C-alpha positions as CSV (number, residue, x, y, z in Angstrom):
1,M,0.0,-0.2,0.2
2,E,2.7,2.1,-0.3
3,S,2.0,5.5,-1.6
4,A,-1.4,4.6,-1.9
5,D,-4.2,7.2,-2.4
6,M,-6.5,6.3,0.4
7,G,-8.2,9.7,0.7
8,N,-11.5,9.9,2.9
9,A,-11.0,5.9,3.4
10,V,-12.9,4.5,6.6
11,L,-10.9,2.5,8.2
12,V,-12.2,2.6,11.8
13,G,-10.9,-0.2,14.0
14,A,-9.1,-1.4,11.0
15,D,-6.1,-4.2,11.7
16,L,-3.4,-2.4,9.8
17,T,-0.6,-4.3,12.0
18,G,2.6,-3.8,10.1
19,A,1.3,-2.2,6.9
20,N,3.4,0.0,4.5
21,L,1.5,3.1,4.2
22,R,4.8,5.0,3.3
23,N,4.1,8.1,1.4
24,A,0.4,7.3,1.5
25,N,-2.4,9.8,1.0
26,L,-4.3,9.8,4.1
27,E,-5.9,13.0,3.9
28,G,-9.6,12.8,5.4
29,A,-9.3,9.0,6.4
30,D,-11.0,8.0,9.3
31,L,-8.5,5.8,11.7
32,R,-10.5,5.8,14.8
33,G,-9.4,2.8,16.7
34,A,-7.2,1.4,14.1
35,N,-4.5,-0.7,15.2
36,L,-1.5,0.7,13.4
37,Y,1.2,-1.3,15.5
38,A,4.5,-1.6,13.6
39,A,2.5,0.3,10.3
40,L,5.3,2.3,8.3
41,L,3.9,6.1,7.8
42,D,7.0,7.8,7.2
43,R,6.4,10.7,5.4
44,V,2.5,10.9,5.5
45,D,0.5,13.9,5.9
46,L,-1.7,13.0,8.6
47,T,-3.0,16.5,9.3
48,K,-6.4,16.1,8.2
49,T,-6.7,12.4,9.2
50,V,-8.9,11.4,12.2
51,M,-6.7,9.2,14.6
52,K,-8.6,9.3,17.8
53,G,-7.9,5.9,20.0
54,A,-5.6,4.4,17.5
55,L,-2.7,2.1,18.5
56,L,0.4,3.4,17.0
57,D,3.0,1.2,19.1
58,R,6.3,0.6,17.3
59,A,4.9,2.5,14.5
60,S,7.6,4.5,12.0
61,L,6.4,8.2,11.5
62,I,9.9,9.3,10.3
63,G,9.2,12.9,8.6
64,S,5.6,12.8,8.9
65,Q,3.2,15.9,9.4
66,L,0.8,15.6,12.5
67,G,0.6,19.3,13.2
68,G,-2.8,20.4,14.7
69,L,-4.0,16.8,15.8
70,D,-6.1,15.8,18.5
71,L,-3.7,12.6,19.7
72,R,-5.0,12.8,23.6
73,G,-4.7,9.3,25.2
74,L,-3.3,7.7,22.2
75,Q,-0.6,5.0,22.9
76,M,2.6,5.6,20.9
77,Y,5.2,3.2,23.0
78,E,8.3,2.8,20.8
79,A,6.9,4.9,17.6
80,N,9.5,6.3,15.7
81,L,8.9,10.2,14.9
82,S,12.4,11.4,14.1
83,G,12.0,14.4,12.1
84,A,8.4,14.6,12.3
85,D,6.8,17.6,12.3
86,L,4.1,17.8,15.2
87,S,4.4,21.7,15.8
88,G,1.7,24.1,16.7
89,T,-0.3,24.9,20.1
90,G,-3.1,23.0,18.1
91,T,-1.4,19.5,18.6
92,K,-2.8,17.9,21.7
93,L,-0.6,14.8,23.3
94,N,-1.8,15.2,26.9
95,G,-1.8,12.3,28.5
96,T,-0.4,10.4,25.9
97,A,1.9,7.0,26.1
98,L,5.0,8.1,24.3
99,S,7.5,5.9,26.5
100,F,10.6,4.5,24.3
101,A,9.5,6.7,21.5
102,D,12.1,8.4,19.3
103,F,11.2,12.4,18.7
104,S,14.8,13.2,17.6
105,G,15.1,16.0,15.6
106,A,11.4,16.5,15.9
107,A,9.4,19.3,15.4
108,L,7.1,20.1,18.7
109,Q,6.9,23.9,19.2
110,G,4.0,25.0,21.1
111,V,2.6,21.1,21.5
112,K,0.6,20.4,24.3
113,L,2.0,17.7,26.3
114,K,0.6,18.1,29.7
115,G,1.0,14.9,31.7
116,A,2.5,12.6,28.9
117,L,4.2,9.7,29.7
118,L,7.9,10.4,28.0
119,N,10.0,7.8,29.8
120,I,13.3,6.7,28.2
121,T,12.0,9.0,25.3
122,R,14.8,10.3,22.8
123,L,14.4,13.8,22.3
124,V,17.5,14.6,21.1
125,G,17.9,17.7,19.3
126,A,14.0,18.0,19.2
127,N,12.4,21.8,18.8
128,L,10.0,22.1,22.1
129,N,10.0,25.8,22.3
130,I,7.0,26.7,24.3
131,A,5.8,23.4,24.4
132,D,3.5,22.5,27.9
133,M,5.2,19.8,29.4
134,S,3.8,20.5,32.7
135,G,3.3,17.2,35.0
136,A,4.8,15.2,32.3
137,T,7.0,12.0,33.5
138,L,10.1,12.5,31.9
139,F,12.2,9.4,34.0
140,G,15.4,8.8,32.0
141,A,14.4,10.9,28.8
142,D,17.3,12.1,26.6
143,L,17.0,15.7,25.8
144,T,20.4,16.5,25.1
145,G,20.4,19.4,22.8
146,A,16.8,20.0,22.7
147,D,15.3,23.5,22.5
148,L,13.2,23.5,25.8
149,S,13.1,27.7,25.6
150,G,10.1,29.1,27.0
151,A,8.7,25.4,27.6
152,N,6.6,24.5,30.9
153,L,7.9,21.7,32.9
154,S,6.4,22.9,36.1
155,G,5.9,19.8,38.1
156,A,7.6,17.4,35.3
157,M,9.6,14.5,36.8
158,L,13.0,14.6,35.2
159,I,14.9,12.0,37.3
160,G,17.5,10.3,35.1
161,A,17.0,12.5,32.4
162,N,19.6,14.0,30.1
163,L,19.6,17.6,29.2
164,S,23.1,18.6,28.4
165,G,23.5,21.2,26.1
166,A,19.6,21.9,26.3
167,D,18.1,25.5,26.2
168,L,16.3,26.4,29.2
169,R,16.2,30.0,28.4
170,G,12.4,30.9,29.7
171,A,11.8,27.4,30.8
172,D,9.5,27.0,33.8
173,L,10.9,24.3,36.1
174,S,8.8,25.1,39.0
175,G,8.1,22.5,41.0
176,A,9.9,19.8,38.6
177,V,11.6,16.7,40.2
178,L,15.5,16.6,39.0
179,L,17.0,14.9,41.7
180,L,16.9,11.6,42.9
181,P,16.2,11.6,46.7
182,F,18.5,9.1,49.0
183,P,17.8,7.8,52.3
184,E,19.7,9.7,55.3
185,D,23.2,8.8,55.6
186,A,22.7,6.4,52.3
187,S,25.8,5.9,50.2
188,S,26.0,6.8,46.7
189,D,25.5,3.2,45.2
190,Y,22.7,2.9,47.6
191,Y,20.1,2.2,44.9
192,E,22.8,-0.1,42.8
193,N,23.3,-2.2,45.8
194,L,19.5,-3.1,45.9
195,T,17.9,-5.9,44.3
196,G,14.2,-7.7,43.7
197,D,11.6,-6.4,45.9
198,A,14.2,-4.2,47.9
199,L,14.5,-2.0,45.3
200,F,11.3,-1.3,43.8
201,V,9.9,-0.5,47.4
202,A,12.8,1.8,48.0
203,I,12.0,3.6,44.4
204,A,8.4,3.5,45.5
205,E,9.1,6.0,48.3
206,T,10.6,8.6,45.6
207,P,9.5,10.4,43.0
208,V,10.1,7.8,40.6
209,L,7.1,6.3,41.7
210,R,5.1,8.4,38.9
211,A,7.1,6.2,36.4
212,L,6.5,3.0,37.7
213,Y,2.6,3.7,36.9
214,D,3.9,3.4,33.3
215,P,3.6,-0.4,32.5
216,V,6.6,-0.5,30.2
217,I,8.8,0.8,32.8
218,L,7.2,-1.3,35.3
219,E,8.2,-4.4,33.4
220,L,11.8,-3.5,32.8
221,N,14.7,-5.6,34.8
222,E,16.8,-4.1,36.9
223,V,19.5,-4.0,34.4
224,R,18.1,-1.8,32.4
225,L,16.3,0.3,35.2
226,K,19.1,1.3,37.4
227,P,21.4,3.2,34.7
228,H,18.5,5.9,35.0
229,L,18.1,6.3,39.0
230,K,20.4,9.1,39.1
231,D,19.8,13.1,39.2
232,A,19.2,15.0,35.9
233,Q,22.3,15.7,33.8
234,L,22.6,19.6,33.3
235,N,26.1,19.5,31.8
236,G,26.3,22.5,29.5
237,V,22.5,23.6,29.7
238,I,21.6,27.2,28.8
239,H,19.5,29.4,31.0
240,N,18.9,32.9,31.7
241,L,17.4,35.1,34.5
242,Q,13.9,34.1,33.2
243,T,14.7,30.5,33.8
244,K,12.2,29.2,36.8
245,W,13.9,26.7,38.6
246,P,12.5,24.6,41.7
247,D,12.7,26.2,45.0
248,G,16.2,25.8,46.7
249,F,17.7,23.9,43.4
250,E,21.2,24.9,43.1
251,I,22.1,25.7,39.3
252,P,25.1,23.2,38.5
253,P,28.3,24.7,37.9
254,G,28.3,23.2,34.5
255,A,25.1,25.4,33.5
256,I,25.7,28.4,31.3
257,L,24.1,31.6,32.0
258,F,23.2,33.5,29.0
259,I,22.7,37.4,29.2
260,E,20.9,38.8,26.8
C-alpha cells in the first residue's frame, strides 16, 4: 500500500498491523481505533486524518506531519517520530503514552504534552519551544541539545533525564523533580546495591514511583532500570534570568548563564 491513495477512506477499527503506508495519501481518512502496530507511515501528511483511539506502538512516522491533531490518550510506545512535524499549539498529546518513542529532531513547538508519559524517550535535538510539558513524566528521557526555551516543565519528573546542552532560557521548571532522593546517611551506590523487591520498595518511596505507573517501565528488569536512577544531567545546559528553577535548587556549575 506504499504511496496508495486512501483519501477519505473509512478504516475505523481496521487491523493495519505492519502495513506499509509510506507516502500514502490519507487526507480525510478515518483511522479511529485502528491498530497501526509497527505500521510504516513515514513521510505521510496526517494533519487531516482522524486518529482518535488509534494504536501506534512501534509505528514508524519518520518525517510525517501531525501538526494540529488531537492525539490525546493515544498509545505510541516505541514509535519512531524522528524528524516528524507536530508543531503548533493545536497539537494535543496530553496524557499520551510515548515512552521509548524516538522524537529526535522532531518539531514540537507549542505542543501540549501535559501529563504525557515520556519515559526513556529520545528527544535529542527536538524543538520543544514553548511546549506545555507540565506534569509530564520524563524518567530517563534523552533531551540532549533540545530546545526547551519558554517550555512549561512545571511539576515534571526528570529524574535520570539527560538535558546536556539543552536550551532552558525562559523555561518554567518550578516544582519539577530533578534530583533522586536518597535515605539519610545512604551511600551514593545505595540503589545500585539493592535488588529484587527491595529495589522497587525503595524507589516507590521516591518520585520515581510516578514512572512505575507506566507499564513499560514497571516491566523493566533491574539491568535496564538502574542506569536511570540518578539526578538529571544538566551539563552545558543554557539558562537565563527568566528561567524558573525548583525552589531551593542549586544550579550546577556546568550550566551556562546566557545574558541577553
